[in-house]
N, C-alpha and C positions, 0 to 999 in steps of 0.2 A: 585376175580381178575384172579385167575388161570383158572377158568371155562370159563371166557370170552375169555381168550387167546386160550384155547383149542377149543372153538366153532368157533372162527374166523380162527384158523388154519384149521379146518375141511372144513369151507366154502371156504377158499382160496384154499385148495387142490382140492375141487370139481370144482371150477371155473378155475383152472389152465389147460391150453391146454395140458400139459404134463401129467395130471392125468390119471390114469388108466381108460379106457372106455370113455374118453372124446369125445364129439362129435365135429367134425371139419366140417365146412361148405364145401360143395362140389360145384363145378362149376355148376352142374345141379340145385342145390337149389337156388343159386344166380340168375341163368338165369331164373328159374321159377318165382322167386320173381320179377325181373325186368319186365318180360312179363306180369305178372298179374297186376303189378302197372301201366304199360302202358295201359292195357285194361280198368282199373278203371278210369284213366285219360281221356280216350275217352268218358266216360259216363258222365263226369262233364258238367253241363250247365254253360258255362263261361259268365260273364256279357258283355254287349256291351261296345264299347268305350265311348259312351255317359254316360252310367250308371257309369262306372269306374271313369270318370272325375268328375261327380256329387258327388259321394260318397267320392272321394278324397278331394274335396272341403269341404264337411261336416266334415271330420276328421280334416283338417287343421283349419277350423273355430272353432270347439269345442276345439281343442288343444290350439289355441290362446286365446279363452275365459277363459279356465281353467287357463292358464298361467297369464292372467290379474287378475283373482280372487286370485290366490295364491300370486301374487305380492302385491295386495291390502291388503291381510291379513298380509303379512310380514311387510308391512309399518305400519299398525295399531298396530300390537303387538310390533314392535320396538319402536314406540312412547309411547305406554302404559308402556313398561318396563323401558324406559328412565325416564318417569314421576315418576314411582313408586320408582325407585332407587335414583332419585334426591331428593326426600322428605323424 
């Protein structure tokens, strides 16, 4: 137990922003990250509006189907459990 506390203290000390030699994010690093993220987003091939609507319909339909299936299973298991506990 003592070793665990010692180890967690070491890691907490390493992760602490006030720890000796801690790396602090600079504005340049944040700006570089945002610029590179924007550049990567420009490379993405976005789906068309038609594709987005079609795929959204698939997701809604499958979600509805799975919901009905789970509801059916719930009903069957509830009836089965009621039957088993009644006898």
